[in-house]
Wavefront OBJ file of the C-alpha trace (Angstrom):
o trace
v -31.637 -14.285 43.163
v -28.036 -13.308 42.451
v -25.229 -15.687 41.640
v -21.604 -14.633 41.877
v -18.688 -16.110 39.933
v -15.531 -15.251 38.039
v -16.514 -14.945 34.397
v -19.994 -16.318 35.138
v -21.712 -17.158 31.890
v -25.104 -18.495 30.852
v -25.370 -22.238 30.643
v -27.493 -24.224 28.192
v -30.680 -22.474 27.216
v -29.407 -19.128 28.479
v -29.438 -20.012 32.199
v -26.504 -18.794 34.269
v -23.628 -21.201 34.683
v -22.634 -22.686 37.997
v -18.979 -21.633 38.307
v -17.974 -20.727 41.863
v -15.768 -17.786 42.643
v -12.720 -20.016 42.750
v -13.472 -22.119 39.668
v -11.902 -21.382 36.303
v -14.210 -21.641 33.280
v -13.227 -24.344 30.873
v -13.520 -24.795 27.121
v -11.901 -27.623 25.216
v -8.725 -27.015 27.228
v -7.859 -25.801 30.682
v -7.855 -22.166 31.753
v -4.777 -20.062 30.914
v -1.964 -20.489 33.377
v -0.560 -17.647 35.410
v 3.165 -16.898 35.563
v 3.618 -19.485 38.358
v 1.480 -22.169 36.697
v -1.409 -21.674 39.127
v -4.111 -21.759 36.478
v -5.065 -18.099 37.029
v -4.847 -15.533 34.241
v -6.551 -12.341 33.139
v -7.404 -10.870 29.758
v -4.930 -8.096 30.525
v -2.099 -10.553 31.098
v -2.940 -12.434 27.921
v -3.721 -9.661 25.500
v -3.032 -6.312 27.141
v -6.674 -5.260 27.498
v -8.471 -4.296 30.709
v -8.722 -7.054 33.353
v -11.916 -9.060 33.764
v -13.696 -8.253 37.012
v -16.044 -10.320 39.154
v -19.354 -10.649 37.342
v -22.728 -10.466 39.079
v -25.431 -11.870 36.859
v -29.100 -12.215 37.671
v -31.338 -14.766 36.017
v -33.403 -11.939 34.581
v -30.354 -10.685 32.665
v -29.841 -13.958 30.803
v -31.212 -13.624 27.285
v -33.578 -16.164 25.917
v -32.470 -17.750 22.656
v -35.516 -18.818 20.733
v -33.728 -20.420 17.786
v -32.252 -23.895 18.026
v -29.203 -22.848 15.997
v -28.308 -20.265 18.635
v -29.040 -22.119 21.876
v -26.418 -21.297 24.475
v -25.092 -18.153 22.743
v -23.590 -15.743 25.216
v -21.556 -18.187 27.304
v -18.377 -16.193 26.589
v -19.848 -12.793 27.497
v -19.321 -10.625 30.573
v -22.810 -9.141 30.734
v -21.906 -6.265 33.031
v -19.697 -4.891 30.285
v -22.183 -5.341 27.450
v -24.013 -2.186 26.309
v -27.762 -2.036 26.775
v -29.946 -3.200 23.930
v -31.314 -0.526 21.664
v -35.066 0.113 21.606
v -36.930 -3.119 20.987
v -38.601 -3.538 17.626
v -41.190 -5.979 16.376
v -39.222 -8.746 14.688
v -41.138 -10.483 11.893
v -40.774 -14.241 11.808
v -39.619 -14.201 8.175
v -36.796 -11.700 8.744
v -34.081 -14.124 7.628
v -35.820 -14.853 4.330
v -35.904 -11.249 3.166
v -33.920 -10.207 0.028
v -30.278 -9.271 0.543
v -30.911 -5.648 -0.430
v -33.494 -5.324 2.342
v -31.183 -7.038 4.829
v -28.477 -4.459 3.998
v -30.928 -1.658 4.762
v -31.940 -3.246 8.063
v -28.333 -3.811 9.081
v -27.385 -0.213 8.290
v -30.303 1.026 10.388
v -29.221 -1.064 13.382
v -32.079 -3.530 13.290
v -29.968 -6.375 14.734
v -29.037 -4.209 17.719
v -32.551 -4.586 19.167
v -32.162 -8.295 19.898
v -29.113 -10.340 20.796
v -30.856 -13.540 19.738
v -31.684 -12.040 16.349
v -28.115 -10.861 15.828
v -26.786 -14.330 16.646
v -29.209 -15.917 14.174
v -28.444 -13.412 11.438
v -24.676 -13.742 11.807
v -24.773 -17.528 11.545
v -27.125 -17.580 8.560
v -25.358 -14.817 6.615
v -21.944 -16.426 7.029
v -23.298 -19.820 6.010
v -24.383 -18.194 2.729
v -20.894 -16.826 1.950
v -19.403 -18.511 -1.123
v -16.164 -20.144 -0.062
v -13.625 -22.738 -1.107
v -14.889 -26.282 -1.501
v -12.604 -27.607 1.235
v -13.220 -25.249 4.172
v -12.785 -26.474 7.767
v -16.046 -26.750 9.715
v -17.087 -27.256 13.336
v -16.302 -30.975 13.337
v -12.803 -30.324 12.038
v -12.272 -27.792 14.827
v -13.355 -30.280 17.478
v -10.880 -32.858 16.181
v -7.976 -30.444 15.779
v -8.560 -28.698 19.127
v -8.705 -32.047 20.904
v -5.448 -33.119 19.270
v -3.660 -29.799 19.877
v -4.748 -29.100 23.428
v -5.913 -32.351 25.005
v -5.363 -31.996 28.729
v -2.663 -29.339 28.324
v -3.016 -25.671 29.174
v -3.760 -23.366 26.277
v -1.057 -21.049 27.597
v 1.543 -23.631 26.605
v 0.767 -22.854 22.964
v 2.221 -19.595 21.567
v 0.001 -17.322 19.520
v 0.381 -17.717 15.751
v 3.218 -15.927 13.965
v 0.720 -14.112 11.740
v -0.345 -12.057 14.783
v 3.132 -10.635 15.374
v 2.773 -7.107 16.714
v -1.024 -7.138 16.348
v -3.439 -5.785 18.947
v -5.818 -8.259 20.620
v -9.108 -6.580 21.595
v -11.269 -8.738 23.867
v -14.282 -6.396 24.089
v -16.770 -7.912 26.571
v -15.388 -11.444 26.731
v -14.922 -13.326 29.993
v -11.747 -15.235 30.790
v -13.396 -18.276 29.245
v -14.055 -16.227 26.123
v -10.465 -15.000 25.984
v -9.267 -18.591 26.273
v -11.625 -19.611 23.459
v -10.352 -16.715 21.336
v -6.783 -17.882 21.740
v -7.648 -21.495 20.935
v -9.540 -20.551 17.772
v -6.624 -18.435 16.530
v -4.181 -21.275 17.166
v -6.419 -23.711 15.255
v -6.738 -21.251 12.371
v -2.951 -21.107 12.189
v -2.870 -24.900 12.074
v -5.530 -25.262 9.366
v -4.739 -22.168 7.258
v -0.931 -22.276 6.885
v -1.066 -19.756 4.013
v -2.028 -16.939 6.410
v 1.169 -15.011 7.103
v -0.105 -11.696 8.493
v -3.634 -10.862 9.620
v -4.035 -8.044 12.184
v -7.830 -7.857 11.829
v -8.471 -11.515 12.635
v -8.418 -11.393 16.491
v -11.049 -8.638 16.489
v -13.358 -10.489 14.112
v -13.104 -13.721 16.100
v -13.726 -11.843 19.370
v -16.833 -10.149 17.970
v -18.196 -13.427 16.627
v -17.609 -15.143 19.967
v -20.089 -12.778 21.624
v -22.801 -14.335 19.457
v -21.620 -17.944 19.136
v -22.987 -20.890 21.088
v -19.618 -22.639 21.132
v -16.040 -22.313 19.947
v -16.576 -24.744 17.072
v -19.427 -22.667 15.620
v -17.341 -19.494 15.851
v -14.413 -21.251 14.187
v -16.572 -22.550 11.322
v -18.014 -19.101 10.662
v -14.673 -17.283 10.693
v -13.243 -20.014 8.433
v -15.895 -19.274 5.820
v -14.937 -15.578 5.829
v -11.257 -16.500 5.479
v -12.015 -18.864 2.592
v -14.478 -16.547 0.796
v -14.389 -16.720 -3.006
v -16.821 -13.856 -3.701
v -15.904 -11.889 -6.842
v -14.246 -8.526 -6.210
v -15.117 -8.886 -2.523
v -12.634 -9.334 0.267
v -13.352 -9.994 3.924
v -9.955 -10.689 5.469
v -6.488 -9.798 4.164
v -4.176 -12.707 4.956
v -0.649 -11.529 4.108
v 1.549 -8.525 4.751
v 1.355 -7.707 1.038
v -2.459 -7.736 1.036
v -2.605 -5.721 4.270
v -0.216 -3.063 2.962
v -2.140 -2.874 -0.325
v -5.358 -2.285 1.653
v -3.665 0.484 3.636
v -2.451 2.089 0.407
v -5.952 1.780 -1.047
v -7.409 3.505 1.991
v -4.813 6.232 1.517
v -5.947 6.661 -2.086
v -9.598 6.861 -1.042
v -8.832 9.294 1.774
v -6.884 11.409 -0.693
v -9.922 11.558 -2.973
v -12.831 11.693 -0.532
v -11.365 13.544 2.473
v -9.239 16.259 0.837
v -9.368 18.633 3.826
v -8.285 15.941 6.295
v -5.654 14.665 3.883
v -4.195 18.117 3.390
v -4.058 18.638 7.163
v -2.311 15.302 7.722
v 0.111 15.868 4.831
v 1.131 19.251 6.192
v 1.673 18.032 9.782
v 2.988 14.486 9.338
v 6.262 13.453 7.751
v 4.774 10.208 6.456
v 1.105 10.255 5.478
v 1.103 6.521 4.859
v 2.146 5.829 8.460
v -1.048 7.554 9.570
v -3.272 5.736 7.091
v -1.694 2.352 7.867
v -3.610 2.405 11.178
v -7.056 2.655 9.596
v -8.218 -0.846 10.558
v -7.091 -0.276 14.142
v -9.446 2.700 14.307
v -12.379 0.401 13.565
v -11.558 -2.779 15.462
v -9.339 -1.646 18.302
v -10.138 1.964 19.147
v -13.921 2.061 18.661
v -16.077 0.973 21.630
v -17.860 -2.376 21.385
v -21.279 -0.905 20.548
v -19.729 0.883 17.547
v -17.580 -2.047 16.430
v -20.457 -4.534 16.509
v -22.686 -2.260 14.401
v -19.871 -2.066 11.861
v -19.637 -5.853 11.952
v -23.385 -6.044 11.168
v -22.925 -4.341 7.813
v -19.471 -5.795 7.133
v -20.910 -9.323 6.929
v -23.290 -8.195 4.197
v -21.076 -5.796 2.274
v -17.464 -6.855 2.754
v -14.355 -4.681 3.072
v -15.810 -1.789 1.100
v -17.964 -0.823 4.075
v -14.873 -0.626 6.291
v -13.364 1.935 3.914
v -16.553 3.994 4.125
v -16.629 4.072 7.924
v -12.933 4.858 8.291
v -13.382 7.736 5.825
v -16.315 9.041 7.868
v -14.134 8.950 11.001
v -11.405 10.848 9.169
v -13.860 13.501 7.994
v -15.206 13.943 11.525
v -11.679 14.198 12.903
v -10.962 17.073 10.529
v -14.104 18.867 11.689
v -13.070 18.442 15.323
v -9.557 19.880 15.218
v -7.719 22.946 13.998
v -4.241 23.202 12.568
v -3.046 25.158 15.607
v -4.228 22.388 17.950
v -2.055 19.887 16.097
v 1.205 21.827 16.346
v 3.787 19.552 17.932
v 1.298 16.672 18.262
v 1.801 13.165 16.880
v -1.217 13.100 14.576
v -1.295 9.292 14.412
v -1.617 9.095 18.201
v -4.136 11.937 18.222
v -6.329 10.103 15.707
v -6.354 6.982 17.886
v -7.393 9.069 20.900
v -10.131 10.755 18.867
v -11.620 7.426 17.746
v -11.439 5.977 21.259
v -13.564 8.928 22.423
v -15.855 8.964 19.398
v -18.926 9.024 21.667
v -18.102 12.651 22.498
v -18.415 13.586 18.831
v -21.080 11.425 17.184
v -23.405 8.496 17.786
v -22.946 5.213 15.982
v -26.079 5.927 13.926
v -24.656 9.271 12.798
v -21.318 7.637 11.974
v -22.998 5.057 9.743
v -25.227 7.695 8.172
v -22.216 9.780 7.182
v -20.287 6.706 6.049
v -23.003 5.675 3.611
v -23.290 9.247 2.402
v -19.806 8.907 0.889
v -20.200 7.945 -2.763
v -17.400 5.481 -3.397
v -16.782 3.864 -6.731
v -17.883 0.313 -7.408
v -16.494 -2.712 -5.618
v -14.751 -3.627 -8.891
v -13.017 -0.253 -9.163
v -11.761 -0.499 -5.591
v -10.568 -4.032 -6.319
v -8.675 -2.758 -9.388
v -6.987 -0.113 -7.275
v -6.038 -2.674 -4.668
v -4.551 -4.948 -7.339
v -2.518 -2.043 -8.744
v -1.205 -1.255 -5.275
v -0.278 -4.905 -4.715
v 1.604 -4.950 -8.001
v 3.553 -1.824 -7.063
v 4.467 -3.290 -3.670
v 5.639 -6.528 -5.277
v 7.880 -4.517 -7.580
v 9.398 -2.976 -4.469
v 10.160 -6.398 -3.011
v 7.167 -6.960 -0.722
v 6.046 -10.600 -0.938
v 3.023 -12.649 0.106
v 4.885 -14.552 2.814
v 6.676 -11.588 4.320
v 6.044 -10.894 7.986
v 5.426 -7.398 9.314
v 8.306 -4.983 8.895
v 8.968 -1.280 8.947
v 7.868 0.092 5.590
v 7.940 3.757 4.701
v 6.511 5.569 1.720
v 7.719 9.028 2.686
v 9.885 10.755 0.108
v 13.113 12.234 1.421
v 12.724 15.902 0.591
v 15.983 17.075 2.174
v 17.810 16.844 -1.144
v 14.840 17.979 -3.215
v 15.603 20.987 -5.395
v 13.093 22.737 -7.632
v 13.129 26.214 -9.151
v 9.325 26.391 -8.857
v 8.136 24.821 -5.576
v 9.556 24.380 -2.103
v 10.175 20.969 -0.536
v 7.132 21.441 1.714
v 4.919 22.305 -1.263
v 6.217 19.298 -3.174
v 5.523 17.042 -0.205
v 1.859 18.051 -0.274
v 1.695 17.575 -4.058
v 3.335 14.157 -3.613
v 0.712 13.243 -1.017
v -2.015 13.878 -3.619
v -0.740 11.305 -6.077
v -1.900 7.653 -5.928
v -0.176 5.731 -3.151
v 1.465 3.198 -5.475
v 3.423 5.953 -7.206
v 4.550 7.607 -3.987
v 6.741 4.555 -3.452
v 9.168 6.230 -5.830
v 11.226 9.405 -5.263
v 10.771 12.401 -7.605
v 13.085 12.680 -10.586
v 13.470 15.898 -12.610
v 12.872 15.039 -16.289
v 12.592 18.412 -17.968
v 13.172 22.043 -17.036
v 12.950 25.107 -19.272
v 15.769 26.533 -17.146
v 18.108 23.742 -18.271
v 16.519 22.331 -21.436
v 15.122 25.463 -23.070
v 11.632 26.220 -24.352
v 11.211 23.393 -26.819
v 8.086 21.228 -27.020
v 10.005 18.585 -28.988
v 12.620 18.357 -26.244
v 9.782 18.262 -23.674
v 8.374 15.160 -25.391
v 11.730 13.442 -25.814
v 12.656 13.964 -22.142
v 9.280 12.822 -20.790
v 8.544 9.837 -23.031
v 9.034 6.531 -21.276
v 7.920 7.893 -17.896
v 4.501 7.228 -16.415
v 3.084 9.130 -14.610
v 4.522 12.667 -14.515
v 3.932 15.891 -12.589
v 3.883 19.154 -14.552
v 4.745 22.383 -12.708
v 4.293 25.882 -14.164
v 5.370 29.214 -12.715
v 3.987 32.278 -14.499
v 5.572 35.696 -14.847
v 3.000 36.866 -12.252
v 4.549 34.418 -9.702
v 1.502 32.165 -9.752
v 2.209 28.411 -9.607
v -0.047 25.648 -10.915
v 0.314 22.246 -12.522
v -1.067 18.799 -13.254
v -0.594 15.143 -12.370
v -0.628 13.206 -15.660
v -1.218 9.472 -15.399
v -0.005 8.342 -18.833
v 3.178 8.381 -20.880
v 3.316 11.255 -23.369
v 4.210 8.703 -26.069
v 0.524 7.680 -25.989
v -0.172 10.710 -28.198
v 1.368 8.845 -31.161
v -1.178 6.026 -31.108
v -3.851 8.075 -32.857
v -1.779 8.315 -36.035
v -1.858 11.603 -37.902
v -4.626 13.036 -35.757
v -4.185 14.162 -32.181
v -6.256 12.526 -29.472
v -6.908 12.641 -25.784
v -5.567 9.878 -23.573
v -4.896 9.254 -19.882
v -7.049 7.958 -17.022
v -9.273 9.356 -14.300
v -6.320 9.591 -11.944
v -5.185 12.774 -13.735
v -5.823 15.988 -11.832
v -4.849 19.658 -11.967
v -3.859 21.860 -9.050
v -2.784 25.280 -7.864
v 0.135 25.915 -5.490
v 0.308 29.702 -5.208
v -1.383 31.789 -4.043
v -3.441 28.849 -2.606
v -2.870 25.081 -2.675
v -5.901 23.340 -4.161
v -6.507 20.196 -6.212
v -9.182 19.572 -8.857
v -9.824 15.934 -9.725
v -11.773 14.200 -12.437
v -15.402 15.217 -12.067
v -16.488 11.595 -11.499
v -14.304 11.327 -8.403
v -16.696 13.632 -6.592
v -19.825 12.598 -8.496
v -19.532 8.913 -9.448
v -23.296 8.715 -9.923
v -22.921 10.803 -13.099
v -21.024 7.989 -14.811
v -24.254 6.216 -15.783
v -26.416 9.289 -16.236
v -26.579 9.267 -20.044
v -26.322 6.354 -22.523
v -23.334 6.333 -24.875
v -25.592 6.988 -27.849
v -26.313 10.432 -26.448
v -22.700 11.453 -25.896
v -21.784 14.887 -27.151
v -19.095 15.722 -29.654
v -15.512 16.136 -28.501
v -13.836 19.451 -27.823
v -11.859 21.299 -30.512
v -8.263 20.470 -31.348
v -5.292 21.658 -29.282
v -4.440 24.206 -31.959
v -7.818 25.918 -32.003
v -7.912 25.931 -28.234
v -4.580 27.700 -28.121
v -5.425 30.209 -30.820
v -6.804 32.718 -28.337
v -3.564 32.872 -26.348
v -1.476 35.991 -26.949
v 1.322 35.542 -29.470
v 0.383 31.897 -29.980
v 0.988 30.209 -33.369
v -1.601 30.215 -36.116
v -4.479 27.820 -36.270
v -4.515 24.428 -37.906
v -7.266 22.455 -39.610
v -6.365 19.299 -37.686
v -9.289 18.106 -35.574
v -8.626 16.605 -32.172
v -10.409 13.261 -32.127
v -11.067 11.218 -29.029
v -9.947 7.633 -29.676
v -11.307 4.665 -27.780
v -9.402 4.234 -24.531
v -6.552 1.781 -24.878
v -5.095 -0.443 -22.194
v -1.954 1.176 -20.896
v 1.130 -0.919 -21.421
v 3.529 -0.498 -18.552
v 4.547 -1.515 -15.131
v 1.299 -0.561 -13.365
v -2.349 -1.145 -14.179
v -4.386 2.051 -14.621
v -7.121 2.777 -12.124
v -10.267 4.695 -12.966
v -9.700 4.110 -16.685
v -12.584 5.518 -18.678
v -13.350 2.090 -20.152
v -14.909 1.188 -16.790
v -17.467 4.002 -16.974
v -20.538 4.829 -19.006
v -19.883 8.523 -19.499
v -22.492 11.148 -20.397
v -19.953 13.099 -22.454
v -16.593 12.467 -24.046
v -15.565 15.915 -22.898
v -15.722 14.596 -19.337
v -12.864 12.203 -20.093
v -10.461 14.572 -21.869
v -7.396 14.216 -19.678
v -4.295 15.030 -21.763
v -3.425 15.548 -25.404
v -0.378 16.649 -27.366
v 0.653 17.569 -30.905
v 3.401 19.597 -32.583
v 1.324 22.736 -31.949
v 0.993 22.355 -28.164
v -0.395 20.376 -25.264
v -3.768 20.376 -23.529
v -4.839 19.109 -20.110
v -8.586 18.864 -19.550
v -11.338 19.685 -22.026
v -15.000 20.376 -22.526
v -16.179 23.990 -22.478
v -12.561 25.110 -22.137
v -9.220 23.673 -21.134
v -7.733 23.449 -17.657
v -4.252 24.066 -19.093
v -3.037 24.650 -22.633
v 0.516 25.511 -23.734
v 1.886 26.501 -27.133
v 4.752 24.877 -29.067
v 7.342 27.245 -27.577
v 6.163 26.590 -24.008
v 5.995 30.361 -23.561
v 2.288 31.166 -23.611
v -0.589 29.390 -21.991
v -4.276 29.583 -21.229
v -6.418 28.228 -18.392
v -10.219 28.020 -18.146
v -12.964 26.062 -16.489
v -13.342 22.641 -18.107
v -15.816 19.776 -17.795
v -13.174 17.121 -17.129
v -12.011 18.576 -13.814
v -14.755 21.132 -13.079
v -11.990 23.563 -12.132
v -11.828 27.355 -12.072
v -8.965 29.021 -13.987
v -5.748 27.899 -12.291
v -4.133 31.339 -12.638
v -4.665 34.349 -14.918
v -6.557 33.036 -17.941
v -3.879 34.101 -20.417
v -0.461 33.743 -18.903
v 3.207 33.804 -19.833
v 5.422 30.978 -18.603
v 8.394 31.971 -16.468
v 9.512 28.406 -15.620
v 8.231 24.933 -16.417
v 9.327 21.612 -14.910
v 8.289 17.999 -15.359
v 8.935 15.482 -12.605
v 8.850 11.721 -12.999
v 9.099 8.799 -10.591
v 12.487 7.205 -10.120
v 11.889 3.478 -10.446
v 15.164 2.101 -9.123
l 1 2 3 4 5 6 7 8 9 10 11 12 13 14 15 16 17 18 19 20 21 22 23 24 25 26 27 28 29 30 31 32 33 34 35 36 37 38 39 40 41 42 43 44 45 46 47 48 49 50 51 52 53 54 55 56 57 58 59 60 61 62 63 64 65 66 67 68 69 70 71 72 73 74 75 76 77 78 79 80 81 82 83 84 85 86 87 88 89 90 91 92 93 94 95 96 97 98 99 100 101 102 103 104 105 106 107 108 109 110 111 112 113 114 115 116 117 118 119 120 121 122 123 124 125 126 127 128 129 130 131 132 133 134 135 136 137 138 139 140 141 142 143 144 145 146 147 148 149 150 151 152 153 154 155 156 157 158 159 160 161 162 163 164 165 166 167 168 169 170 171 172 173 174 175 176 177 178 179 180 181 182 183 184 185 186 187 188 189 190 191 192 193 194 195 196 197 198 199 200 201 202 203 204 205 206 207 208 209 210 211 212 213 214 215 216 217 218 219 220 221 222 223 224 225 226 227 228 229 230 231 232 233 234 235 236 237 238 239 240 241 242 243 244 245 246 247 248 249 250 251 252 253 254 255 256 257 258 259 260 261 262 263 264 265 266 267 268 269 270 271 272 273 274 275 276 277 278 279 280 281 282 283 284 285 286 287 288 289 290 291 292 293 294 295 296 297 298 299 300 301 302 303 304 305 306 307 308 309 310 311 312 313 314 315 316 317 318 319 320 321 322 323 324 325 326 327 328 329 330 331 332 333 334 335 336 337 338 339 340 341 342 343 344 345 346 347 348 349 350 351 352 353 354 355 356 357 358 359 360 361 362 363 364 365 366 367 368 369 370 371 372 373 374 375 376 377 378 379 380 381 382 383 384 385 386 387 388 389 390 391 392 393 394 395 396 397 398 399 400 401 402 403 404 405 406 407 408 409 410 411 412 413 414 415 416 417 418 419 420 421 422 423 424 425 426 427 428 429 430 431 432 433 434 435 436 437 438 439 440 441 442 443 444 445 446 447 448 449 450 451 452 453 454 455 456 457 458 459 460 461 462 463 464 465 466 467 468 469 470 471 472 473 474 475 476 477 478 479 480 481 482 483 484 485 486 487 488 489 490 491 492 493 494 495 496 497 498 499 500 501 502 503 504 505 506 507 508 509 510 511 512 513 514 515 516 517 518 519 520 521 522 523 524 525 526 527 528 529 530 531 532 533 534 535 536 537 538 539 540 541 542 543 544 545 546 547 548 549 550 551 552 553 554 555 556 557 558 559 560 561 562 563 564 565 566 567 568 569 570 571 572 573 574 575 576 577 578 579 580 581 582 583 584 585 586 587 588 589 590 591 592 593 594 595 596 597 598 599 600 601 602 603 604 605 606 607 608 609 610 611 612 613 614 615 616 617 618 619 620 621 622 623 624 625 626 627 628 629 630 631 632 633 634 635 636 637
């Protein structure tokens, strides 16, 4: 027997509700009012999504909730719009008592997608286990606050919270009753969490939870626990413009490291790479279809924000595989990425997306947290505050006035896109040039000291161009006393510009699993000194008996915290952490089995080889003569 109604939803126990075609579903308040106050509204009018149509629900379609904690779940769902369940699996009765590691595996494999009742149970139990602040609003608090706020008044008389300014409002498969509940929960969150100033992801998370909540109060309690989470180095929901921008910058850093082909394509076709990356959360919780978004939510509850980075990176990698540079000529790449994600079903299944996402070897949750904190610090130094609302914010460097004797503005823009996001806040500043300052290593040091980081550019007499991004101040070389030592962090990298543009990062960027491969007691001896390394270069100075020691990494003093510092890793070899070194005889970048770049005291002759630190090929002819050398810093004004 069929029953017809507007936004018809299951009643208690999963049975269909009894709304007639002309009755508006009700929550704690009345249905949203139309423009003339007639009590009629649509999801499209409220949030800009597709309108809710008449729902035809048969009793056979109502799902049976077999757990008392989930009775009535599904009352906010338009079942005609819900995707079919995946193949049914035998669900053991003790599923919710399994170890967290096993639950992660099941979630990644889509186990919850075989049963709506199971997913509802799992969501509620997992969120109840999240460590959160002692005073966190619960279901009873919601009931009291909602009654006080709404009473007999229409929900539409209450404006949406300020922290949603300019944010998208996906409603997925919610009915009008569900959309009303979504709005009410967001208004109550604003009332009970006044510290939230900007939170674009929140509407999507509440909407997804509502699909598997028995009532508004339960959904509110669960989302409140995610907001108030106190888990170490784990974040669920960014709650300020500063935190949101830092997350976007962190995604940009990770994309830079893990999706180099896509990053290079975006950098060469977009004036502002950060503007593209700032949309990464919208890809996941606005553009992706419901059946993709809910599978992401499955793993997100167990693994936190880190899993969102993984999936967005997998989408970016797939996008690069699906397009060519010629196809993007004259196209707004940010808009094109949104369109690609919206049509992701044409390119890969949700299982394949998750498989590729978890094939990306990110660093630890702590390392990502450190990077996010460094990005927050840089933004604060640029005047971005916790309480700031959304505003136009650009990281693009104005290259119109850029002038280098070695690289073009376009080449420099790509190099600039490779550096960590927090440094790209600052415009390039020429610190040293052999054309203007002469070929003096002492003058090189004096001009560069006090600046961190720097970009070294070299043009050889054969017209080849290469260089390095150096994360630490050259004054660090003095801390080892009379002996020379390597310093710097894992953010250092070397690159070529001509004849081809290519970047070579610290070996542990691509292979983080190697960091714990060998105990410290088995570490090998360090590489030779800068002098002996340079001794094979033509016309280079004589050798020295000084031995280049590798001191213990020291905490960098300066305006920004280092990321990927070697103190966070258990390295199999000290040669794998030889980033930069300098003495009166010359400078070295990279070590172990050779040096990526080495220059003599006159800055005239150099040598490049494969090295263990960056796992790079020679950056130009192995023995080369310098035609021009420049060092660029970051103008912190």
